[in-house]
C-alpha positions as CSV (number, residue, x, y, z in Angstrom):
1,M,-49.7,156.3,19.9
2,S,-50.5,156.0,23.6
3,E,-52.0,158.8,25.7
4,A,-49.7,161.6,26.7
5,I,-48.4,161.5,30.3
6,R,-49.0,164.7,32.2
7,V,-45.9,165.7,34.2
8,L,-45.7,168.6,36.5
9,H,-42.1,169.8,36.6
10,T,-40.8,172.2,39.3
11,A,-37.5,172.7,41.3
12,D,-35.4,174.9,43.5
13,L,-37.8,175.5,46.4
14,H,-35.1,176.4,48.9
15,I,-37.3,176.2,52.0
16,G,-35.5,178.1,54.7
17,M,-34.7,181.3,52.8
18,E,-35.5,183.9,55.5
19,N,-34.1,187.1,54.1
20,Y,-36.4,190.1,54.2
21,G,-38.8,188.3,56.5
22,Q,-40.0,188.3,60.2
23,I,-41.6,185.6,62.4
24,D,-45.3,185.1,61.8
25,P,-46.8,184.6,65.3
26,S,-49.7,182.6,63.9
27,T,-47.4,179.9,62.4
28,G,-44.1,180.4,64.3
29,L,-42.4,180.5,60.9
30,N,-40.6,183.2,59.1
31,R,-43.0,185.0,56.8
32,R,-40.6,184.6,53.8
33,V,-40.4,180.9,54.5
34,M,-44.2,180.9,54.3
35,D,-44.0,182.6,50.9
36,F,-42.0,179.6,49.6
37,L,-44.4,177.1,51.2
38,R,-47.4,178.8,49.8
39,R,-46.0,178.6,46.3
40,L,-45.6,174.8,46.8
41,D,-49.1,174.6,48.1
42,D,-50.4,176.3,44.9
43,V,-48.4,173.9,42.7
44,I,-49.7,170.8,44.6
45,A,-53.3,172.2,44.4
46,F,-52.8,172.5,40.6
47,A,-51.4,169.0,40.4
48,L,-54.5,167.6,42.2
49,E,-57.0,169.8,40.2
50,K,-55.5,168.9,36.8
51,D,-55.0,165.2,37.6
52,V,-51.3,165.1,36.7
53,D,-49.7,161.7,36.3
54,L,-46.2,162.5,37.8
55,F,-44.9,165.2,40.1
56,L,-41.2,165.7,39.2
57,F,-39.2,167.9,41.6
58,A,-35.8,168.6,40.1
59,G,-33.8,169.3,43.3
60,D,-33.0,171.8,46.1
61,A,-35.9,171.3,48.5
62,Y,-34.1,173.3,51.2
63,R,-31.8,176.3,51.6
64,N,-29.0,174.2,53.0
65,Q,-28.1,170.6,53.9
66,T,-29.3,170.9,57.6
67,P,-32.9,172.1,57.5
68,N,-34.5,172.3,60.9
69,P,-37.2,169.7,61.8
70,T,-40.0,172.2,61.3
71,Y,-39.0,172.9,57.7
72,Q,-38.7,169.1,57.0
73,R,-42.1,168.6,58.5
74,E,-43.7,171.2,56.4
75,F,-42.2,169.8,53.2
76,A,-43.1,166.3,54.1
77,R,-46.7,167.3,54.8
78,R,-47.1,168.6,51.3
79,I,-45.4,165.6,49.6
80,K,-47.7,163.3,51.5
81,R,-50.7,165.1,50.0
82,L,-49.5,163.9,46.6
83,S,-48.8,160.4,47.8
84,D,-52.2,160.1,49.5
85,N,-53.9,161.1,46.2
86,G,-52.0,158.4,44.2
87,I,-49.7,160.8,42.3
88,P,-46.2,159.4,41.9
89,V,-43.5,161.8,43.1
90,L,-39.9,161.9,42.0
91,L,-37.6,164.0,44.3
92,L,-34.2,164.6,42.8
93,V,-31.3,165.4,45.0
94,G,-29.8,168.9,44.4
95,N,-26.6,170.5,45.6
96,H,-28.4,172.1,48.6
97,D,-29.8,168.7,49.6
98,L,-26.4,167.0,49.8
99,P,-24.7,166.5,53.1
100,G,-21.5,168.4,53.9
101,I,-19.8,165.2,55.0
102,A,-19.6,161.9,53.0
103,R,-21.8,159.0,54.0
104,R,-24.2,161.3,55.9
105,A,-27.9,161.2,54.7
106,N,-29.1,163.8,52.3
107,T,-32.1,165.9,53.2
108,L,-34.6,163.8,51.1
109,E,-33.4,160.4,52.2
110,I,-36.1,160.1,54.9
111,F,-38.7,159.5,52.2
112,K,-36.7,156.5,50.9
113,T,-36.0,155.2,54.4
114,L,-39.7,155.2,55.3
115,S,-40.7,153.8,51.9
116,V,-43.3,156.5,51.5
117,P,-45.7,155.1,48.9
118,G,-45.2,156.5,45.4
119,V,-42.2,158.6,46.3
120,I,-38.9,158.0,44.5
121,V,-35.7,159.7,45.7
122,G,-33.2,160.3,42.9
123,N,-30.0,160.2,44.9
124,K,-27.9,158.5,42.2
125,A,-27.8,158.1,38.5
126,N,-30.5,155.6,37.7
127,L,-33.2,154.7,35.2
128,N,-36.6,154.4,37.0
129,R,-39.7,152.9,35.5
130,I,-42.7,154.6,36.9
131,T,-46.3,153.4,36.5
132,T,-48.9,156.2,36.2
133,K,-52.6,156.1,35.6
134,R,-52.0,156.9,31.9
135,G,-49.2,154.4,31.4
136,D,-45.6,153.8,32.2
137,I,-42.8,156.3,31.8
138,L,-39.0,156.0,32.2
139,V,-37.2,158.7,34.3
140,A,-33.5,158.8,34.3
141,T,-32.2,160.6,37.4
142,V,-29.0,162.5,37.5
143,P,-28.5,164.3,40.9
144,Y,-26.1,167.1,41.4
145,P,-22.6,165.9,40.4
146,V,-20.2,165.4,43.3
147,R,-16.6,165.6,42.3
148,S,-15.4,162.9,44.7
149,Q,-18.0,160.5,43.4
150,L,-17.2,161.0,39.7
151,L,-13.4,161.2,39.9
152,S,-10.9,159.1,41.8
153,K,-8.2,160.9,43.8
154,E,-5.6,159.8,41.3
155,E,-7.5,161.4,38.4
156,Y,-7.4,164.9,39.9
157,K,-4.3,164.7,42.1
158,G,-2.0,167.6,41.1
159,R,-4.1,168.6,38.1
160,P,-5.1,172.2,37.4
161,I,-8.7,173.2,38.1
162,R,-9.5,173.8,34.4
163,E,-8.4,170.2,33.6
164,I,-10.5,168.8,36.5
165,D,-13.5,170.8,35.1
166,R,-13.0,169.2,31.7
167,L,-12.8,165.7,33.3
168,M,-16.0,166.4,35.2
169,T,-17.8,167.4,32.0
170,D,-16.5,164.3,30.3
171,K,-17.7,162.1,33.2
172,M,-21.1,163.6,33.2
173,A,-21.4,162.9,29.5
174,E,-20.5,159.3,30.2
175,V,-23.1,159.0,33.0
176,I,-25.9,160.5,30.9
177,G,-24.9,158.5,27.8
178,S,-25.0,155.3,29.8
179,L,-28.6,156.1,31.0
180,A,-29.6,156.8,27.4
181,R,-28.3,153.5,26.2
182,Q,-30.2,151.7,28.9
183,A,-33.4,153.5,27.8
184,V,-33.1,152.6,24.1
185,G,-34.4,149.1,24.6
186,R,-37.8,150.2,26.1
187,E,-41.1,149.4,24.5
188,Q,-42.0,151.5,21.5
189,D,-44.6,153.7,23.2
190,V,-42.9,154.2,26.6
191,P,-41.6,157.8,26.8
192,A,-38.4,158.7,28.6
193,I,-37.5,161.8,30.7
194,L,-34.0,162.9,31.7
195,A,-34.2,164.6,35.1
196,G,-31.1,166.4,36.2
197,H,-29.8,169.0,38.7
198,F,-26.8,170.6,37.0
199,S,-25.8,173.5,34.7
200,V,-26.0,173.1,31.0
201,A,-23.8,175.2,28.7
202,G,-25.6,178.2,27.4
203,A,-28.1,178.5,30.2
204,I,-28.7,182.0,31.6
205,Q,-27.8,182.0,35.2
206,G,-28.9,184.3,38.0
207,S,-29.1,184.5,41.8
208,E,-28.5,180.8,42.2
209,Q,-24.8,181.7,41.8
210,N,-25.0,183.6,45.1
211,V,-26.2,180.6,47.0
212,M,-24.3,178.0,45.1
213,L,-22.2,175.6,47.2
214,G,-18.8,174.8,45.6
215,R,-17.6,175.0,42.1
216,D,-20.2,174.2,39.4
217,V,-20.0,171.5,36.7
218,I,-21.1,172.3,33.2
219,V,-22.8,169.7,30.9
220,L,-22.7,170.2,27.2
221,K,-26.0,170.9,25.5
222,S,-25.4,168.2,22.9
223,V,-25.3,165.6,25.7
224,V,-28.8,166.3,26.9
225,T,-30.5,166.7,23.5
226,D,-30.1,163.0,22.7
227,P,-33.3,161.9,20.9
228,T,-33.6,159.1,23.4
229,W,-35.2,161.6,25.7
230,D,-38.7,162.9,25.1
231,Y,-38.3,165.7,27.8
232,V,-35.4,167.0,29.8
233,A,-36.5,168.3,33.2
234,L,-33.8,170.4,34.9
235,G,-33.3,172.1,38.2
236,H,-30.4,174.2,39.7
237,I,-30.8,177.4,37.6
238,H,-33.6,179.7,38.9
239,R,-34.6,181.3,35.6
240,Y,-37.2,179.5,33.5
241,Q,-35.8,178.7,30.1
242,D,-35.9,176.1,27.3
243,L,-32.4,175.5,25.9
244,N,-33.7,173.6,22.9
245,E,-36.6,175.9,22.1
246,G,-38.6,174.9,19.0
247,A,-37.0,171.4,18.8
248,Q,-37.4,168.0,20.4
249,P,-36.7,167.2,23.2
250,P,-37.5,170.3,25.2
251,V,-34.6,171.0,27.6
252,V,-36.3,173.0,30.3
253,Y,-35.3,174.7,33.5
254,S,-38.6,175.2,35.3
255,G,-37.0,177.9,37.4
256,S,-37.6,178.5,41.1
257,L,-41.1,179.1,42.5
258,E,-40.3,182.1,44.6
259,R,-37.8,185.0,44.3
260,V,-34.7,184.6,46.4
261,D,-33.4,188.2,46.2
262,F,-33.3,191.3,44.0
263,G,-31.2,189.4,41.4
264,E,-34.5,187.7,40.4
265,E,-36.6,190.9,40.5
266,H,-37.5,190.7,36.8
267,E,-37.8,186.9,36.4
268,E,-41.2,185.3,36.0
269,K,-41.7,182.5,38.6
270,G,-43.8,179.4,38.0
271,F,-43.7,175.8,37.0
272,V,-44.1,173.6,33.9
273,L,-46.8,171.2,32.9
274,A,-45.5,168.8,30.2
275,E,-47.5,166.4,28.1
276,V,-44.9,163.7,27.3
277,Q,-45.3,161.2,24.5
278,R,-42.7,159.0,22.7
279,G,-41.2,161.2,20.1
280,F,-43.0,164.5,20.9
281,T,-43.6,166.6,24.0
282,R,-45.7,169.7,24.5
283,Y,-45.3,171.8,27.6
284,R,-46.5,175.1,29.0
285,F,-44.9,177.3,31.6
286,R,-47.4,178.4,34.3
287,P,-46.4,181.7,35.9
288,G,-47.9,181.1,39.2
289,Y,-51.2,179.6,40.1
290,K,-53.8,181.3,42.4
291,R,-51.0,183.5,43.8
292,Q,-48.0,185.1,42.2
293,A,-44.5,185.0,43.7
294,R,-43.6,187.8,46.0
295,P,-42.6,190.9,43.9
296,F,-39.3,192.6,44.4
297,V,-39.2,196.3,43.4
298,T,-36.2,198.6,43.0
299,I,-37.2,202.3,42.9
300,R,-34.6,204.7,41.5
301,A,-35.3,208.4,41.9
302,D,-33.1,211.4,40.7
303,V,-33.9,214.6,42.5
304,R,-30.6,216.4,41.9
305,D,-32.2,219.1,39.7
306,A,-35.6,219.1,41.3
307,L,-37.0,222.4,42.7
308,N,-38.8,220.5,45.4
309,P,-36.8,217.2,46.0
310,M,-39.3,215.8,48.4
311,E,-42.3,216.1,46.1
312,S,-40.2,214.8,43.2
313,L,-39.3,211.7,45.1
314,L,-42.9,211.1,46.2
315,A,-44.1,211.4,42.6
316,T,-41.5,208.9,41.5
317,I,-42.6,206.4,44.2
318,D,-46.2,206.8,43.0
319,N,-45.2,205.5,39.6
320,Y,-44.3,202.0,41.0
321,D,-46.7,199.2,42.1
322,I,-45.3,198.3,45.5
323,R,-48.3,196.4,46.9
324,G,-47.0,193.4,48.9
325,A,-43.5,193.9,47.5
326,V,-40.0,193.8,49.0
327,V,-38.8,197.3,48.2
328,R,-35.5,199.1,48.1
329,L,-35.1,202.8,47.2
330,F,-32.1,204.6,45.7
331,V,-32.2,208.4,45.7
332,Q,-29.7,210.4,43.7
333,M,-29.2,213.8,45.2
334,Q,-26.7,216.6,45.8
335,P,-24.9,216.8,49.2
336,E,-26.7,220.0,50.0
337,Q,-30.1,218.3,49.6
338,R,-29.4,215.9,52.4
339,D,-31.7,217.5,54.9
340,L,-34.5,218.2,52.4
341,L,-35.9,214.6,52.4
342,D,-38.3,213.7,55.2
343,E,-37.8,209.9,55.8
344,S,-41.1,209.6,57.7
345,R,-43.0,210.8,54.6
346,V,-41.0,208.4,52.4
347,L,-41.9,205.5,54.6
348,A,-45.6,206.6,54.6
349,A,-45.5,206.6,50.8
350,L,-44.1,203.1,50.9
351,K,-46.7,201.8,53.4
352,E,-48.3,199.3,51.0
353,A,-44.9,197.5,50.6
354,Y,-44.4,194.1,52.3
355,T,-41.2,195.4,53.6
356,V,-38.7,198.2,52.9
357,V,-35.2,196.8,53.1
358,A,-33.2,200.0,52.2
359,I,-33.4,203.7,51.6
360,N,-30.1,204.6,50.0
361,R,-29.0,208.2,49.4
362,E,-26.5,208.5,46.5
363,F,-24.7,211.8,46.5
364,A,-23.5,213.3,43.3
365,H,-20.4,215.4,44.1
366,R,-19.2,218.1,41.9
367,A,-15.7,217.9,40.5
368,V,-13.3,219.2,43.1
369,R,-9.6,219.7,43.5
370,L,-7.9,217.3,45.9
371,P,-5.5,218.5,48.5
372,G,-2.0,218.4,47.1
373,G,-3.5,218.2,43.6
374,S,-3.9,214.4,43.5
375,A,-4.5,211.4,45.7
376,E,-0.9,210.3,45.2
377,S,0.5,213.6,46.5
378,S,-1.9,213.8,49.5
379,G,-1.3,212.1,52.9
380,P,-3.9,209.8,54.5
381,I,-4.9,212.5,57.1
382,E,-5.3,215.1,54.4
383,M,-7.5,212.8,52.4
384,L,-9.6,211.9,55.4
385,E,-10.0,215.6,56.3
386,F,-11.0,216.2,52.7
387,Y,-13.6,213.4,52.8
388,F,-15.1,214.7,56.0
389,R,-15.5,218.2,54.4
390,Q,-17.2,216.7,51.3
391,Q,-19.6,214.8,53.5
392,G,-20.6,218.0,55.3
393,M,-19.5,216.8,58.7
394,P,-19.8,219.4,61.5
395,P,-16.4,221.0,62.3
396,E,-16.3,219.9,65.9
397,K,-16.9,216.2,64.9
398,Q,-14.2,216.6,62.2
399,K,-11.8,217.8,64.7
400,K,-12.3,214.9,67.1
401,L,-12.2,212.2,64.5
402,L,-9.1,213.7,62.8
403,E,-7.3,213.9,66.2
404,R,-8.0,210.2,66.8
405,A,-6.9,209.4,63.3
406,R,-3.6,211.2,63.8
407,Q,-3.0,209.2,67.0
408,L,-3.7,205.9,65.3
409,Y,-1.6,206.8,62.3
410,A,1.3,207.8,64.5
411,S,1.0,204.5,66.4
412,L,1.1,202.5,63.2
413,Q,4.1,204.4,61.9
414,Y,6.0,203.7,65.2
415,R,5.1,199.9,65.0
416,L,6.3,199.7,61.4
417,N,9.4,201.8,62.0
418,I,8.3,204.1,59.2
């Protein structure tokens, strides 16, 4: 058996995610963008240090289809490091890399146009033979499925969405099956990888649904577990997972390198190093290298029954490791405790956080009787007045707002002839 080929598998970088960040004057870039670029720096450093044979990026380099030139430059600089050191790179096109208008270039096409040495852009379903220092390997590329490219207008004209989804699933099975048949005739010791950017049935999804562009296509697990493949390298879903755990071939989502938002708060972030041989692949998930992904921390405090709400809140905060974290705080409290919390002391207690994005007070109201006995028997002005009272609004402010509300309501009634 030939020597195993070492493949570094990563995906879903999403350069350009700026939420929770500010401009870093030393670089001119958003600090959160720098988080994502530093994760890529670490992965490339690992690739060079461990002498990997192939760097496989399974799609979604940028946050959207129109990255600014600075982001493109920063990504290209890092890919060039791999190219300069003789490591072949495969860049798969994900849904965030695709142009919004047909026939426009995708965000990765520049590497193909410039014929950057050793860089292959997977912008279509294709079987690529790649020569590495430890031998040849086949990599089948399946970029994000575009409905208009898989189905003719006649096929989906007038059909319900559910039926179109089924047609898309069938078409994807045909595409992947065709690539598998092409790979069957290879030499005995040449391993084969299926690299795809799509959703496989049974995968655990997360925050990528919040940034997803368009309706997703589902590929059946049985389609990707074909024994033709020795490893299945997937992107698109941000949570690391193996959908064929304990069996061959491994069907692995490497997950994203950096957290996008609080939906990924509890997900480990990293990349995969796979040792691929014909008939058997070993791999290891690496949760970060040198530096971990930026932590996100949600603090929940309940001070409703505390004798000293402020001290109780500070004690709760002290139980969390917030160093360098993006933090949000939820405090459950009684309405009458509203003025007992000193926000300046809260912020001082959170000073080791990277940033505090929210301090939310959640008021627990006692059961009360609505005016008129129920919402249905109360008018809108009565309900508004009731709400103001429950919120502890000063009487003078209540009076002004209610008077304005009555004027607006009377005007609305007149216009609708009620």
